[in-house]
Phi, psi and omega in degrees: 000150178220148180246006181281080186221148176281081183295328181298316178294319182296317182284333172295322176295324177294320175297323177297317178297318176297324179293319182274334178231071186297335180289349178256007185300317181302316182286324180297319180280349177277343179291137177258119185280131175235102177293135180199148176264007182271355178249147182289323182226264173227145181212160180227156171243177188289348179268011178068031168271133178249111183271127188234132176277122178299323178296323179293319179298319183294322186267353185261129176303154187298318181299318179292324179296323176296322177295326179290323175305310182297320182297313185291318180292334179295322176306318184284317181296324182271009173055045177294335176296306182292321179294323178295319179295318179293325179295317179294318181295329182282344182265129179236150179088154183295327181288333183265359182295140179247128180277152179304322185291332175295318179292319181298312180294322178296320176295320177299319178298319179298318185282314188291348172299327187263009178257113186277179184294337181287352178226077188291150174259162175307153186301334183270008181295143182273141177225160178302325181297322182289339176258009179059044180244161181284134180284165173082013181258180180255167179310313184294335180275331180280328196299324183285343178263006180248121180213160178303135181170185184301328182285326186263342183305319181294348184245010184295336181279350182299134178210104180267009175089180183293340176291349181259338183221353176088002180258119185300148178247160182294332183275355181298132178285335175086165185288332183285350181280175179275002182265160172085185183247153175285168181300316180294324177293321179297315179294325178295322178295313179301316183292320180297316179297316181294321179296322178296322180289317180294321182290325180216075187296327179050236182258024179300134179303152184300324179300319178290323178296318178297318179299313181297320176298321179293327180285314184286319181237087183302136182294140176242156179284101188294331178295322175296318179296317179294319178296321177294319178296320179292317179298320179296324181289320185271351181247004180291163183302131176092344183288127179079358180275139177201157180270146179217146175266002179297332175226115183299148178289155183294336181282355178300329181296336179272355180234083182300135179089353178242137179250119180260141177286161173251158180267121183235152181252126176253163178300137182290149178252145183233132170249134180245123177254118181252126179288114180247026180289172184294341182275356179260127185279167178297323178297322178289326174294322175298319176298319178300320177295324176297323179292324177296320177298318179296322179294318178301318179296319180293334179270013177076020180081007181283094182293333182288349182264356183240125177241135183245133177240128171261132190213134166246263173271349178209163177288123182266312179219154178209141179175160174293157183273122168268304172209145186298330181295339184257010179286121179280125179246097186250141179164219179114003181260217177287189185229125171206087185284353176299327178294318178294320179293322178295321178295321179296318182286341180272359179293158173230122000289157183290147178288152175268339178214142180240125178247127181241121179250113190207167171271358176089356182272065183207161172282159181238153178301145179283335182251150179291129177299163182282359180223168177298139182234132177241129181247121173262116186260124171288147183290142175221127176293150178286129179238032181289139175229158183296327183269010183259137177256359182278134172228131180297129181300133177276145173302144182294161185292337183281355180264142171275118189256130175234126180272122184274151177085000000 
């Protein structure tokens, strides 16, 4: 280790990075600087130690040094250490083995896509364009297209440390030292940065916005959520229960001359209302048909228990399911799913669960339906403006809402 370094220039570059990327300021100041001559430029480990070469600081312009600060902290925020280790563990066999430099370059390509001209990187920084790769992808998508050869040889010396690929380095101080952050502190920094981006995205690059949304709202398998909501609806207390005289009740023996009905459970019935208005795309209608197939599977393949209604401003078609490929989805006009829901609830026998698949741009019934209701919402980007008075109607509180996609 060496301490002969221009610390004033290094920290001035960090301030410059905070000025240009204020949403990363918390993470930038959380890094602990460790001067050392064993790294070629700057490198990080998973404990948020930043190893810095004094010679690199001396020869690099301040603006480029600010870009390197952002580059290194991006490895840690995007968990390239953990993703690199999982990538290596998932590959088996000599042909599938992934070298650390491939992961490092793939991680660099993911990060450098989001660094604009106002924060330049050193001239030798790797980008997807320089490796003839498609921009806007992730580490896992780049790594298979990166291999030793003429395109990657100029960057073979790049080493951003174990924080970029998950492979420990000899210079890592390790968890047992007094340097770096604990696991809970690291997660707190990541979450605070993500909350700042989600709360006020401003001109934040799209890659950072996607990352922040995944941190603040971890992705869930929406098909599992929709299936769980449907199972809860059709298995709740009272669903499918009805009295019948086909089998006398056991209490009839205590009342001579009177026949009491018994309570019997029949298979639950499900009605599906599909929004076929002009605002719903063909891809979303295809998704709706896939959900009908999943509902059929959950009902044990009983097609007679599932009824599908296609509805825009009025009910267009209604019928039991023979096969999902043959379900007619007719519409293309305005949207008023209250008519479709009323038609579904007016069927005989009445449904035990109602599933509505829509983009949400519809009115909703003022009264709670007589059965459990599950609403599957197709995704819609927010187009709110300060001068706009329109607000998309929210599904009512009595519906179980699952966001699709």
